[in-house]
Backbone as a ProteinNet text record, in pm:
[ID]
protein_1_A
[PRIMARY]
MTDYLDGSGQSDIAGAFENIDYFSDDQLKPGDEVHGQAVYESYDADTFYVRAVHGLVASGGLKNDVLFTIAKEEME
[TERTIARY]
83.9	0	89.3	40.8	114.5	15.7	62.9	-16	45.9	151.5	226.4	261.6	192.3	209.1	347	420.6	554.2	661.7	622.1	717.6	690.8	763.3	742.9	625.1	602.4	491.2	524.5	422.5	438.3	370.6	421.5	364.9	256.1	169.7	66	132.1	97.9	157.6	55.7	-57.4	-163.5	-114.9	-20.8	30.7	100.2	133.4	198.3	98.9	-30.4	-133.8	-209.9	-218.8	-284.5	-434.5	-498.5	-644.5	-696.5	-612	-654	-648.7	-757.5	-766.2	-705.1	-577.6	-505.1	-496.7	-454.4	-433.7	-303.8	-307	-185.2	-119.2	-6.3	66.9	26.7	-89.4	-135	-161.4	-144.8	-173.5	-321.2	-377.2	-517.4	-528.2	-632.6	-663.1	-773	-786	-892.5	-1028.5	-1101.6	-1233.3	-1232.5	-1113.8	-1105.1	-1128.9	-1177.5	-1194.7	-1127.8	-1078.3	-1023.5	-1083.3	-1088.2	-1137.1	-1038.7	-1013.5	-923	-909.8	-821.9	-798.2	-653.2	-630.1	-495.1	-472.9	-351.5	-315.6	-190.5	-195.4	-83.1	-52.5	72.7	114.1	148	101	125.9	122.8	172.7	158.1	12.8	-27.6	-163.1	-179.5	-290.2	-319.3	-469.9	-517.9	-660.1	-695	-596.3	-617.2	-500	-533.7	-432.2	-449.8	-342	-343.9	-284.1	-350.8	-296.8	-274.7	-153.3	-119	-32.2	-27.1	63.5	204.7	302.4	441.7	473.1	521.7	544.3	637.4	735.3	827.2	757.9	655.7	580.7	501	445.9	371	466.5	577.8	675	734.6	754.1	814.5	714	585.5	483.3	431.4	482.4	435.7	291.5	249.8	109.5	59.2	-64.9	-121.9	-187.5	-225	-296.5	-223.8	-217.8	-161.9	-277.6	-290.9	-406.5	-376.6	-474.2	-462.5	-596.5	-596.8	-716.1	-693.3	-791.9	-785.9	-884.2	-835.3	-917.7	-911.8	-1028.4	-1035.6	-1019.7	-959.2	-934.6	-1061.8	-1175.1	-1299.8	-1358.2	-1305.5	-1351.5	-1275.7	-1169.5	-1083	-1136.8	-1109.3	-1145.7	-1022.6
-115.1	0	122.5	226.1	351.8	467.5	583.5	704.1	786.3	732.1	801.7	701	707.4	607.2	606.5	716.5	720.5	667.9	629.6	579.4	434.1	386.4	249.1	245.3	132.6	120.6	25.5	-7.7	-97.4	-229.9	-336.7	-469.4	-495.7	-591	-636.5	-703.3	-659.4	-715.5	-795.2	-831.4	-901.9	-1035.1	-1100.8	-1228.9	-1220.1	-1099.3	-1080.9	-1082.8	-1085	-1080.8	-1213.1	-1273.9	-1404.6	-1398.7	-1286.8	-1277.6	-1228.5	-1221.7	-1172.9	-1285.8	-1301.8	-1400.2	-1336.1	-1360.8	-1291	-1374.6	-1308.3	-1375.2	-1453.7	-1578.1	-1658	-1644.2	-1708.6	-1703.1	-1814.6	-1876.1	-1983.8	-1929.9	-2015.4	-1975.3	-1994.3	-1900.9	-1908.6	-1959.6	-2033.4	-2079.5	-1989.8	-1979.7	-1897.1	-1932.8	-1831.4	-1850.8	-1865.9	-1885.1	-1898	-1762.9	-1767.1	-1646.8	-1668.6	-1562.2	-1567.6	-1453.4	-1474.1	-1371.1	-1361.5	-1242.2	-1222.3	-1074.8	-1042.7	-904.8	-869.1	-741.8	-690.9	-576.8	-567.9	-461.7	-393	-260.5	-182.1	-69.4	-31.2	91.1	191.3	315.2	414.4	553.9	649.1	789.4	829.1	937.5	987.8	1052	1021.3	1078.8	1071.2	1138	1133.9	1013.9	964.6	852.7	755.2	626.2	521.2	427.6	361	270.9	135.9	29.7	-105.6	-154.2	-194.9	-231.1	-355.1	-414.1	-526.2	-471.4	-547.9	-509.1	-517.6	-408.7	-403.2	-513	-552.5	-658.2	-791.8	-819.3	-944.5	-947	-833.5	-826.2	-839.7	-768.7	-772	-912	-985.5	-1118.3	-1226.8	-1192.8	-1291.9	-1363.3	-1325.1	-1384.7	-1349.2	-1233.8	-1190.6	-1163	-1193.4	-1172.9	-1036.9	-973.5	-846.5	-739.8	-620.7	-506.3	-442.3	-474.5	-436.5	-311.2	-220.7	-102	-76.8	-76.3	-42.2	96.4	184.5	317.9	322.8	363.8	363.4	502	563.3	692.7	672.7	769	759.3	729.7	791.4	772.2	631.3	552.7	414.3	315.2	358.2	268.8	250.1	132.7	104	107.5
0	0	0	-65.3	-69.5	-79.3	-46.7	-69.9	-183.4	-243.8	-348.4	-457.9	-570.6	-676.1	-740.9	-733.5	-792	-697	-577	-479.6	-444.4	-344.8	-299.7	-202.7	-143	-49.4	62.8	141.7	254.6	223.9	284	266	369	339.5	431	551.1	673.6	794.7	876.7	816.5	890.1	947	884.1	931.6	1066.5	1111.3	1240.7	1356.7	1326.8	1429.6	1433.6	1550.2	1564	1539.7	1565.7	1558.3	1422.9	1321.7	1189.7	1088.1	1015.5	907	783.1	759.1	653.3	525.2	417.6	289.3	295.9	251.1	248.5	111.7	95.3	-31.1	-127	-104.2	-192.8	-332.7	-432.7	-570.2	-599.6	-673.5	-712.9	-854.6	-878.6	-1013.9	-1070.2	-1201.5	-1259.4	-1199.6	-1158.8	-1099.9	-949	-887.4	-741.8	-675	-551.7	-470.4	-336	-275.7	-140.9	-59.6	69.4	160.3	275.8	321.5	433	462.8	552.5	591.4	564.2	540.9	521.3	620.4	672.4	766.4	713	705.5	656.7	753.5	760.6	829.3	720.5	737.8	634	693.7	618.9	655.2	635.7	699	684.3	546.1	481	349	326.9	223.3	189.7	102.8	25.5	-65.9	-54.4	-55	-47.9	-166.3	-205.1	-320.5	-281	-321.2	-308	-450.2	-479.9	-618	-621.8	-738.7	-762	-776.4	-733.2	-751.4	-900.5	-958.4	-1103.1	-1153.9	-1076	-1118.5	-1135.7	-1053.6	-1067.9	-1196.8	-1236.1	-1361.2	-1479.9	-1475.5	-1585.1	-1604.1	-1494.6	-1503.6	-1541	-1541.9	-1571.9	-1448	-1330.2	-1206	-1175	-1220.8	-1211.5	-1352.3	-1375.2	-1508.4	-1523.8	-1412.4	-1418.2	-1338.4	-1392.5	-1322.5	-1245.7	-1117.6	-1037.3	-955.7	-946.9	-863.4	-796.1	-662.6	-586.2	-526.1	-539	-481.6	-365.3	-247.5	-126.9	-62.8	-45	22.1	173	240.4	384	461.3	423.5	497.3	479.2	384	365	452.7	517	594.7	736.3	793.2	932.4	1018.9
[MASK]
++++++++++++++++++++++++++++++++++++++++++++++++++++++++++++++++++++++++++++

């Protein structure tokens, strides 16, 4: 997650908490769905972005270049 698209970002740290159902590193097959929670530490901003790491897309490790835009008031 980042608040600045031209810079780097922070990784999901949900796995560090015992009481959070986090996303694992399992591979998904087409049509599969997963549910879980993500936890990030970040600077304060009005808008945050969760994106795929560009190197994974370029290497073929990911098939889609994904970008989620989240307004501060939507966060819990």
